[in-house]
C-alpha positions in Angstrom: 44.0 124.4 84.6 46.6 127.0 84.7 45.1 129.7 86.8 44.3 133.4 85.2 46.1 135.7 87.3 46.3 139.7 86.9 49.4 141.2 88.1 51.6 144.5 88.2 55.2 145.5 87.5 55.0 148.7 89.8 57.8 151.0 91.2 59.7 150.6 87.8 62.7 153.4 87.6 64.2 153.6 84.4 66.9 156.7 84.0 68.5 157.5 80.5 70.7 154.7 81.3 69.9 153.0 84.6 72.8 151.3 86.2 70.8 148.5 87.8 67.5 146.7 85.8 63.8 148.1 86.7 63.0 147.1 90.4 60.2 145.0 89.3 57.8 144.3 92.1 55.0 141.6 91.0 51.3 141.9 93.1 49.3 139.0 92.1 46.0 139.0 92.6 43.1 136.5 92.0 40.0 137.0 89.5 36.8 135.1 89.1 36.9 135.9 85.6 38.2 133.4 83.0 40.6 135.7 81.2 43.9 135.9 80.6 46.5 137.8 83.3 46.6 141.7 82.3 49.8 143.2 82.0 49.8 146.5 84.1 53.1 148.5 83.8 53.0 151.6 86.0 55.7 154.0 85.7 56.2 157.2 87.2 55.4 160.0 85.1 58.9 161.5 85.4 61.0 158.9 83.6 58.5 158.8 80.6 59.0 161.1 77.7 55.1 162.1 77.2 53.7 164.8 75.6 50.8 167.3 77.0 48.0 165.1 76.4 49.7 162.2 78.4 50.6 160.2 75.2 53.6 158.6 73.9 55.5 161.1 71.5 53.7 161.4 68.2 50.7 159.7 69.8 48.2 157.1 68.5 45.5 159.5 67.1 43.9 157.1 64.6 43.9 160.2 61.7 47.9 160.0 61.6 48.7 156.1 61.8 48.1 155.7 58.3 50.4 158.3 57.0 53.0 157.7 60.1 53.0 154.0 58.9 53.3 154.4 54.9 56.2 156.6 55.9 58.1 154.6 58.3 57.6 151.5 55.6 58.9 154.0 53.0 56.0 153.1 50.3 54.2 157.0 50.7 53.8 158.1 47.3 55.0 154.7 45.9 53.6 153.5 42.8 50.9 150.9 41.7 53.0 147.6 41.6 49.9 146.0 40.5 49.2 148.2 37.7 51.0 145.4 35.1 48.7 142.1 36.9 46.0 141.3 34.5 43.8 140.9 37.6 42.9 137.2 37.6 42.1 135.0 40.6 42.9 131.7 39.5 45.5 130.1 41.6 44.6 126.3 42.8 44.4 127.7 46.2 42.0 130.6 45.7 39.2 128.8 47.3 41.2 129.2 49.9 42.1 132.7 49.9 38.9 133.9 49.1 37.4 132.1 52.0 39.9 133.8 54.7 39.1 136.8 53.0 35.9 137.1 53.4 36.2 135.6 56.8 38.8 138.5 57.7 36.1 141.3 56.2 33.4 139.8 58.5 35.1 140.5 61.3 35.3 144.4 60.5 33.0 146.9 60.8 32.7 147.8 57.2 29.5 149.3 55.6 27.8 146.6 53.1 28.0 148.8 50.1 31.9 148.7 50.8 32.1 145.2 51.3 32.7 143.7 48.1 35.4 146.2 47.1 37.2 145.8 50.3 37.1 142.3 49.7 38.3 142.3 46.2 41.1 144.2 47.7 42.2 141.7 50.1 42.1 138.8 47.7 43.9 140.8 45.1 46.9 141.5 47.2 47.1 137.9 48.5 46.9 136.1 45.1 49.8 139.0 43.6 51.7 138.4 46.2 51.5 134.7 45.7 51.8 135.0 42.2 55.1 137.7 42.1 56.9 135.6 44.7 56.3 132.0 43.7 54.1 131.4 46.9 51.8 128.6 47.7 48.8 130.2 50.1 47.6 128.4 53.2 45.6 129.6 55.8 48.8 128.8 58.6 50.7 131.2 56.8 48.7 133.9 59.0 48.9 136.5 56.5 45.0 137.4 57.0 46.4 138.8 60.9 48.9 140.5 59.0 46.4 142.5 56.9 43.8 143.1 59.2 45.5 145.9 60.6 46.4 147.3 57.2 42.5 146.9 56.1 41.3 148.8 59.2 43.8 152.0 57.8 41.4 152.2 54.9 44.4 152.0 52.2 44.1 152.1 48.9 44.5 148.7 47.0 48.0 149.7 45.8 49.1 151.2 49.2 47.5 148.1 50.6 49.9 145.8 48.9 52.9 148.0 49.1 52.4 147.9 53.0 51.8 144.2 53.2 54.8 143.7 51.0 57.1 145.7 53.1 56.1 144.5 56.4 56.9 140.5 54.6 59.8 141.6 53.5 61.4 143.9 56.3 59.6 142.9 59.5 58.9 139.1 59.1 62.0 137.1 59.3 63.0 134.2 57.7 62.3 130.5 58.5 59.3 131.5 60.5 58.2 128.5 61.2 57.8 125.6 63.9 61.6 124.7 64.7 63.0 128.0 62.7 66.0 129.6 63.3 64.3 132.9 64.6 63.2 131.0 67.7 66.2 129.6 68.4 67.6 132.9 68.8 64.8 134.0 70.5 65.6 131.4 73.3 69.3 132.6 73.1 67.8 136.2 74.3 65.8 134.5 76.9 68.7 132.6 78.7 71.0 135.8 78.2 68.5 138.1 80.5 66.4 135.4 82.1 68.2 132.1 82.8 66.3 131.0 85.3 62.6 131.2 83.1 64.7 129.7 80.1 65.7 126.7 82.2 62.4 126.0 83.4 60.9 126.0 79.8 63.6 124.2 78.7 63.0 121.4 81.2 59.6 121.4 80.0 60.4 121.5 76.5 58.3 124.3 76.0 60.5 125.9 73.1 59.4 129.5 71.7 58.2 128.4 68.3 55.0 126.6 70.3 53.8 129.6 72.1 55.5 132.6 70.0 55.3 131.3 66.5 52.2 133.7 65.9 53.4 136.6 67.8 56.2 137.0 65.7 54.4 135.7 62.6 51.6 138.2 63.0 53.9 140.9 64.8 51.0 140.1 67.8 48.1 140.9 65.3 47.0 137.2 66.1 46.4 138.1 69.3 45.9 141.8 70.2 42.5 144.4 69.0 42.7 146.4 66.1 43.5 149.6 68.6 46.4 148.0 70.3 47.9 146.3 67.3 48.4 149.4 65.4 49.8 151.2 68.8 52.6 148.4 68.7 53.4 148.8 65.0 53.2 152.1 65.0 56.1 152.5 67.6 57.6 149.0 65.9 58.0 150.5 62.9 59.5 154.2 64.4 61.8 152.2 65.6 63.2 151.0 62.2 64.9 148.3 63.6 63.4 144.5 63.0 65.2 142.9 65.8 63.4 145.4 68.0 60.6 142.7 68.3 62.7 140.0 70.0 62.3 142.6 72.8 58.8 143.4 72.9 58.3 139.3 72.9 60.9 139.1 75.9 58.7 142.0 78.1 55.7 139.8 77.7 57.3 136.4 78.2 59.2 138.1 81.5 56.0 139.4 82.4 54.5 135.9 83.0 57.4 134.6 84.7 56.3 134.6 88.6 53.1 132.9 87.3 54.8 130.4 85.4 57.5 129.6 87.7 54.7 128.8 90.2 52.9 126.4 88.5 52.6 123.0 90.0 50.4 121.9 87.0 52.8 119.5 84.5 50.1 119.8 81.7 52.2 120.9 79.2 49.8 122.1 76.5 47.9 124.1 79.2 51.3 126.3 80.0 51.7 126.7 76.3 48.0 128.1 75.3 48.6 130.2 78.4 51.4 132.0 77.0 50.3 132.1 73.3 47.3 134.0 74.8 49.1 136.2 77.2 49.6 139.4 74.7 45.4 139.7 74.3 45.7 141.1 77.7 47.4 144.1 76.6 45.8 147.3 76.6 46.3 151.3 74.9 47.6 152.2 78.6 50.1 149.2 78.5 51.9 150.2 75.0 54.0 152.7 76.7 55.5 151.0 79.2 56.2 148.2 77.0 58.3 149.9 74.7 60.4 151.4 77.8 61.0 148.2 79.4 61.9 146.6 76.0 64.2 149.7 75.4 65.9 149.1 78.3 66.5 145.2 77.4 67.4 146.6 74.3 70.3 148.5 75.7 71.3 145.6 77.8 71.9 143.2 74.8 75.1 143.4 73.1 75.1 144.4 69.3 76.3 141.1 68.0 72.5 139.7 69.0 71.7 141.9 65.9 74.4 142.2 63.7 75.5 138.4 63.4 72.0 137.7 62.6 71.0 140.3 60.0 70.5 137.7 57.4 67.2 137.0 59.1 65.8 140.4 57.8 65.5 141.5 54.3 65.0 140.7 50.8 66.9 137.3 49.9 67.8 139.2 46.9 69.9 141.6 48.0 72.8 138.8 48.0 73.2 138.7 51.9 75.0 135.1 52.6 72.7 133.4 55.3 74.8 132.5 58.3 75.2 128.9 58.5 75.5 128.7 62.4 73.0 126.0 64.0 71.5 128.4 66.3 69.3 125.3 67.7 72.7 123.7 69.1 74.4 127.2 70.2 75.3 126.9 74.0 74.6 130.8 74.9 74.6 134.3 73.1 77.7 134.6 70.9 79.6 137.8 70.8 82.1 138.9 68.2 85.6 139.6 69.0 85.3 143.4 67.4 82.4 144.1 69.5 84.5 142.8 73.2 87.5 145.1 71.9 84.7 148.1 71.0 83.2 147.8 74.6 86.0 147.7 76.5 87.7 150.5 75.0 84.6 152.8 75.6 83.9 153.6 79.5 80.4 154.4 80.8 77.7 154.0 78.5 76.5 151.0 76.8 77.2 146.8 77.3 80.8 146.1 78.8 82.0 142.6 79.1 84.3 140.9 81.6 86.2 138.3 79.7 87.0 134.8 81.2 90.2 133.1 79.5 89.3 129.5 80.0 92.2 128.1 77.6 95.0 126.0 79.4 97.7 127.8 81.2 100.5 127.2 78.8 98.1 128.8 76.0 97.2 131.8 78.1 100.6 132.2 79.4 101.9 132.7 75.7 99.3 135.5 74.7 95.6 136.6 76.4 93.6 139.5 75.9 95.2 141.6 78.3 92.0 142.5 80.7 91.0 138.7 80.3 90.7 137.3 83.7 92.4 133.7 83.3 89.8 130.3 84.8 91.7 127.3 83.4 88.7 125.0 82.5 90.8 121.7 83.5 90.2 122.4 87.2 86.5 121.3 86.7 87.7 117.8 85.9 91.2 117.8 87.7 89.9 119.7 90.9 86.6 120.6 91.6 87.1 122.3 95.0 89.6 124.5 93.6 87.8 125.6 90.6 84.7 126.3 92.8 87.4 128.5 94.5 88.4 130.1 91.3 84.8 130.9 90.5 84.2 132.4 93.9 87.7 134.9 93.0 86.4 135.3 89.2 83.1 136.7 90.6 84.5 139.0 93.6 87.1 140.0 90.9 84.1 141.0 88.5 82.9 143.0 91.4 85.7 145.0 92.4 86.4 145.4 88.6 83.4 147.3 88.0 83.3 149.1 91.1 86.5 150.7 90.7 85.8 151.5 87.1 88.1 149.3 85.8 88.4 148.8 81.9 88.5 145.6 82.6 85.4 145.5 84.0 81.9 144.5 82.8 78.7 143.0 84.3 78.6 140.9 81.2 80.5 137.5 81.2 81.9 136.5 78.2 83.8 133.2 78.4 86.6 132.7 76.0 88.6 129.9 74.3 91.3 129.0 71.8 88.7 128.8 69.0 89.3 125.0 68.3 86.4 122.9 69.0 88.1 120.1 70.5 90.1 122.3 72.7 87.1 124.1 74.0 84.6 121.2 75.2 86.1 122.1 78.6 85.7 125.8 78.6 82.1 124.6 77.4 81.5 122.5 80.5 82.5 125.5 82.6 80.0 127.5 80.8 77.4 125.0 81.0 78.1 125.3 84.8 77.4 128.9 84.9 74.2 128.7 82.9 72.9 125.8 85.0 73.4 128.2 88.2 70.9 130.6 86.4 73.7 133.5 85.9 72.4 136.2 83.7 74.3 138.0 80.7 76.5 135.2 80.3 78.1 134.8 76.3 81.0 133.3 74.5 83.2 135.0 72.3 82.8 134.0 69.2 86.1 132.0 67.5 87.7 132.2 70.4 91.7 133.1 70.4 92.3 132.4 67.6 89.3 135.0 66.0 90.9 137.6 68.6 94.2 137.3 66.9 92.7 137.4 63.6 90.9 140.4 63.9 93.9 142.4 65.4 95.9 141.2 62.5 93.0 142.5 60.1 93.0 146.0 61.4 96.4 146.0 62.5 97.4 147.1 58.4 99.0 150.7 59.2 101.5 148.6 62.3 101.2 148.6 65.9 101.1 152.7 66.3 97.1 152.1 65.6 96.6 151.7 69.1 95.4 147.7 69.2 99.0 146.9 69.9 98.2 147.0 73.7 95.3 144.4 73.8 97.5 141.6 73.3 99.9 140.4 76.2 101.9 137.7 77.6 103.5 136.4 80.5 107.1 136.2 79.2 109.4 139.0 77.5 112.1 141.3 77.6 112.8 143.1 80.7 112.5 146.5 78.8 109.0 145.2 77.9 108.1 144.6 81.4 109.5 148.2 82.6 106.9 149.6 80.1 104.2 147.4 80.9 104.3 148.3 84.5 104.7 152.0 83.7 101.7 152.1 82.1 103.1 153.7 79.1 101.3 153.8 75.7 103.4 153.7 72.4 102.6 157.6 71.8 103.9 158.3 75.1 100.3 159.2 76.7 99.2 157.4 80.0 95.5 157.4 79.9 95.1 154.2 81.6 94.1 152.5 78.2 97.8 151.8 76.5 100.5 149.4 77.8 99.2 149.4 81.3 99.4 145.6 82.1 96.6 143.7 83.5 98.2 143.0 86.5 98.0 146.7 87.2 94.2 147.5 86.0 93.5 144.3 88.5 95.1 145.3 91.2 93.7 148.6 91.0 89.8 146.6 91.0 90.8 144.4 93.6 90.6 146.7 96.4 89.4 144.1 99.1 89.6 143.6 102.7 90.9 140.4 102.4 94.8 140.6 101.2 94.6 136.9 100.5 91.8 137.1 98.2 93.2 139.6 96.0 96.6 138.0 96.2 95.1 134.6 94.8 92.4 136.7 92.5 95.7 138.3 90.9 97.6 135.1 91.2 94.6 133.3 88.4 94.9 136.4 86.4 98.6 136.2 85.8 98.9 132.6 86.4 102.3 133.1 86.9 104.7 135.7 88.5 106.0 137.4 85.8 104.9 140.8 84.7 102.8 141.0 81.6 104.6 142.2 78.2 103.3 142.6 74.9 103.5 140.5 72.1 102.9 140.1 68.6 99.8 138.7 67.2 100.8 135.9 65.4 101.4 134.0 68.3 103.2 130.3 68.4 100.8 127.7 69.7 102.1 125.0 71.9 103.5 122.0 70.4 101.2 119.1 71.1 102.1 115.4 70.9 99.5 112.3 70.9 101.0 109.0 72.4 98.1 106.7 72.4 98.0 103.7 75.1 95.8 101.2 76.4 93.0 101.0 78.8 94.9 99.9 81.3 98.0 100.7 82.8 99.5 97.7 82.2 98.9 97.3 78.7 101.7 98.0 76.3 101.4 101.5 74.7 100.1 102.4 71.2 100.1 98.5 70.1 97.2 97.3 67.9 94.6 94.2 68.6 95.8 91.6 66.6 96.8 93.3 63.4 93.4 95.7 63.2 94.0 99.3 62.9 94.1 100.9 66.4 90.8 100.0 67.5 89.6 101.3 71.1 93.0 102.7 72.2 92.9 105.3 74.7 94.9 108.5 74.3 95.1 112.1 74.0 92.6 113.5 71.8 94.7 116.2 70.3 93.7 115.9 67.3 89.8 116.7 66.0 88.3 114.4 63.6 86.4 116.9 61.6 84.1 113.6 59.9 82.6 113.3 63.8 79.3 112.9 64.6 78.0 113.4 67.7 74.9 110.7 67.1 73.2 111.7 70.6 72.2 115.2 69.2 70.7 113.4 66.1 67.5 112.3 68.1 64.3 113.9 69.6 63.7 112.7 73.2 59.9 113.0 72.4 60.7 110.3 70.0 63.0 107.9 72.3 61.8 104.9 74.2 61.5 105.5 77.6 62.4 102.6 80.3 62.4 101.7 83.9 66.3 101.8 84.9 66.2 99.0 87.5 64.3 97.0 85.0 67.0 97.4 82.8 70.0 96.7 85.1 68.5 93.8 86.3 68.1 92.0 82.9 69.6 88.8 82.4 71.5 89.4 79.3 73.2 93.0 80.8 76.7 91.8 81.6 77.8 95.3 83.2 76.4 98.5 84.0 78.4 101.9 84.6 76.8 104.9 85.9 77.9 108.1 84.2 77.5 111.0 82.5 77.0 111.7 79.0 78.8 114.8 77.7 77.8 116.8 74.8 80.4 118.8 72.5 78.9 122.1 73.8 79.7 120.9 77.7 76.3 119.5 78.5 76.3 116.6 81.1 73.4 114.3 81.4 73.5 111.9 84.3 72.9 108.5 82.3 73.6 104.4 82.5 75.9 102.6 80.1 74.5 98.7 79.6 76.4 96.4 78.4 75.3 93.1 76.7 76.9 90.4 74.8 76.8 92.2 71.3 75.5 95.7 72.3 76.2 98.6 74.9 73.1 100.8 75.5 73.1 104.5 77.1 70.0 105.1 79.3 69.7 109.1 79.7 67.8 109.4 83.4 64.8 111.7 83.1 65.3 114.6 85.2 61.3 114.8 85.9 60.5 111.5 86.1 62.7 109.4 88.8 63.7 106.2 88.0 63.0 106.5 84.1 65.3 107.0 81.3 65.4 107.5 77.9 67.3 105.3 75.5 69.8 107.9 74.1 71.6 105.0 71.9 72.1 101.6 71.1 75.8 100.7 69.8 76.7 97.1 68.1 80.4 96.3 70.1 81.5 95.2 66.8 81.1 98.9 65.4 83.3 100.4 67.9 86.7 101.4 66.3 88.2 104.0 68.8 88.3 104.2 72.7 90.0 107.3 73.7 90.5 109.7 76.7 92.5 112.6 77.6 95.7 112.2 79.7 94.8 114.5 81.9 91.3 113.6 82.1 91.5 110.0 81.9 87.7 109.6 83.3 86.4 110.8 80.4 86.0 108.4 77.5 85.0 108.8 73.9 83.8 106.2 71.9 84.0 106.3 68.7 81.9 104.2 66.0 82.0 103.5 62.4 83.8 101.1 60.0 87.3 100.3 59.5 88.6 99.1 55.8 92.0 99.0 54.3 91.2 102.5 53.0 90.8 103.6 56.6 88.5 104.3 59.3 85.2 105.9 58.4 83.9 107.8 61.8 80.0 107.2 61.5 79.4 108.1 65.3 81.0 109.9 68.5 80.0 109.4 72.3 81.5 111.0 75.1 81.2 109.9 78.8 82.2 110.7 82.3 82.7 107.6 83.6 84.1 107.0 87.4 86.6 104.4 87.5 86.8 104.6 84.1 89.7 102.4 83.6 88.0 99.2 85.2 84.7 100.2 82.7 86.9 101.0 79.7 88.9 97.3 80.4 85.5 95.3 80.9 84.2 97.0 77.5 87.1 96.2 75.9 87.2 92.1 77.2 83.5 92.1 75.7 84.7 93.8 72.2 87.3 91.2 72.1 85.0 88.4 72.5 82.8 89.8 69.7 85.5 90.2 67.4 87.0 86.7 68.5 83.3 85.3 67.7 83.0 86.9 64.3 86.7 85.8 63.3 85.7 82.1 64.1 
């Protein structure tokens, strides 16, 4: 059983804009009672805005709650929406509606003479909402939980419906169901602030929807008492920001962190139940502190979290186009380039970014954000030791830039790629490296450098004199431009440190370290050249790329197809990304995969070849795996981290379905297998798999030979 523990968050200091997060000191003490852990959040009185009676501004007096919520929901004085309804309670699921409404009334302290009227009001609200919105009712929707605190306010039927409708429309997100988009977004928020906790939950396969579905779907009403729920709603509705619920959920989850990480139990269901019931421990006294902590995390979260997901809330009739981004596949939180520029223009308050440009050196030199640190993602595979040293310099540069007040400084790391999916695969691997190290405040620039160029071009309608021209820099240019850049002159002649000052000057100021060698190396990484920085136009030329396909073995002839077949399993540079590619490994669910013993499979008599490797996902994640080749098929066994010696059968592909095997010139050990059909009309790609294989030349040669045997057998 999961132990139930009381613990406190003490010595919390929250100045108006704290430079550091609250010092959370968790004091754990066991109790004999079988009740969920109690959230105790104690603040110094001077840090909290309180009124004379010690309550939160506005108070939670029951007499005022009704009026405040009517006003906050913008339904005060609104007409009777049910006036035109015939009042018929005749839905196919009416029996279920009536039963659920009766159970709700039975839970409330309602005088017997008012019971029937109140029951009719609640049942009418649900029935009319279903009819007007064309929704089929089911108990699992959780509407009864939402209605419970509203019914307790003794509203008229009209006000009850208007409040229920407003909450459903403004504060309950779309797709609030298992595996829904709101919960993928919540996971990204957890990862951004608490990567260690997120990693632990991911390892246990405890997705946010498994424990937070009813948190979000009922706005905590499912677990909290009516008094606590009304207190939470009172504060939440006054925030007038539906996304604030995410930060309330985050605080409740973070409060369980030490307990959860200390668990030795592998019982997933027990831990989920423990997490799900955590809000039930909230008391009225906790609400003020809950909101103060939530406000702190809110202030430490990029605005893109809300702005780029605004379509989650609000009426679908407003014509807001839903974002089709698959958040379940997002590696981390994405930040708009406009927010990156705006954040680093304003020193002091708010979220500030330390931008890390992960593009190849030639692209960085052609043009980059003037405040960006360069970290060549190719180093991760080409020269791991140099990559590790580069990361060390990066973190030192970030620290020094913050301490010096540089406009390039920021505690939030934002990685920028080119914006081309295939090129950014290596950047994603770098990103995954930082996430695996549990680095907080890690994000990615949405759309990469291409999006930055486009944004600057869009806002530059009045020419470079609008002050945005200095954001793009290059490491090649005219002498006059170089001199202007080094002198730090802005287009209007001012010298405020924000105009034309080069990245070298900015970071040199930031990197006042005791070690001259470290300083020189960091500046070298930033510049990637000894040439000073220069301005450039927004329409940057991209380096020309050529792709030469070559066979697996260095002795094979370049580019020659096998026996008249279209270029099958040729190895070459993957400069062009096939838009019809499918990452088949992402299409399956681990819970439905077969679990096998690795050694047993390796020793099977029909296994001809075994190659230890790492499966590489499009988002950069790598998974220790094993490629096993039989006479007719190739299997990928992905190791299960929590179960030594066991693996999932990640994929099973027929050798005759391989239409191409490719690799990068720079990274010959990174092999891409493309599966599909080859015909006179061309090659249809049905699946794509990528592996990082030691001694890839030997591995692909063996696989190629086995493929040729299969093809020869088919021809004969």
